[in-house]
N, C-alpha and C positions, 0 to 999 in steps of 0.2 A: 702175739700174746706171750706174756711171760710164762716161763715154765713153773710148775708146781714147786714151791720151796721144799727143801729137805728137812726143815724144822720150823717150829714156831715157838714163841714165848707166850706162856699163859700163866698168870698169877705167880710169876717168879720161877716157873718151871720151864725147862726146854723140853718140848715134845717133838721127837723125831717123826718125820713123815716118810713112810716106807712105800715106795712104788714097786709093785710086784706083778708079775704075770703068772704066778704059781698057783693061784686059786681061781676057780671058776664058779664057786658057790656063793660068793659075796662080792659086792662092789667096794666095800670098805669095812673097817673094823677098828673100834677103840679098844685097846688092851690096857685096862686100868692097872694091872699088875706090872706090866713092862713100861707103862706110860708112853705108849706109841700109838700113832694112827697109821694104819695100813690102808692103802688105796690100790685098787685094781687098775694097773696101767693099760689094760685093754679097753677101758671106758673112754667114751668120747669126752672132749674137753668140758662140755656142759655137765655131763654126768659126773665127771671127776670133781667139778666144783661143788655141785649140790651134795655129793657124797661127803666131801670134805666138811661142809657146813654141818651135815648130819652127825658125823663123828666128832666134830669139835663141840657140838652141843652135848653129846654124851660125855665128853671130857669135862665140860663145865659142870654138868650134873654130878659127875663123880667127885670133882674137887670140892664142890659146895655141899655135898651130901643131900642133894635134892632127890625127890622121888617123882620123876617125870616118866610117864609111861612111853613106850616106844612109838605109839601112834602120834602122841603129841610132839616128840622129838622129830618125827618125820614131817609133820605139818609145819612146825616152826622152821625147819631147814628149807622146805619147799617155798614157804612164803618169803623168807629172807632172800633166797636165790632169785625168785621171780621179781621181787622188788628191785634188787640191784640190776637185774638184766633188763627190765622194762623201763628203767629210769636212768639212762646213762648220765644225764646232767646231775642227778642226785649222787650217783656213784662217784663221778669225777669230783664233785664238790666235797663229798664226805671224805674220800680217801686222799685227796690233794691236801686238805687241811690236816689230816693225820700225819702225812709225810713231813709237813713243816715242823712237827714236834720232835722229830728224831733226826 
């Protein structure tokens, strides 16, 4: 499996992804002020992925000025992760076509 990237592009912004083992109180965090996503490197690969989706949705919410409550962010991230995980053909088709664009 590929390692977690150290940054992503979103809406024209570069968002650094910080992997750390310094915190035990959270699996991840979106810092809108710093424009960073921090992930707990102690997490399993599955937990790291679903946490990334969760924090990315918080970033989207922040950029677009949405008012999504935390429970809904949690639900959306869980559903997206399970959809990709349980449908490998969909995941391959979806991301393979995206890779052709870049």
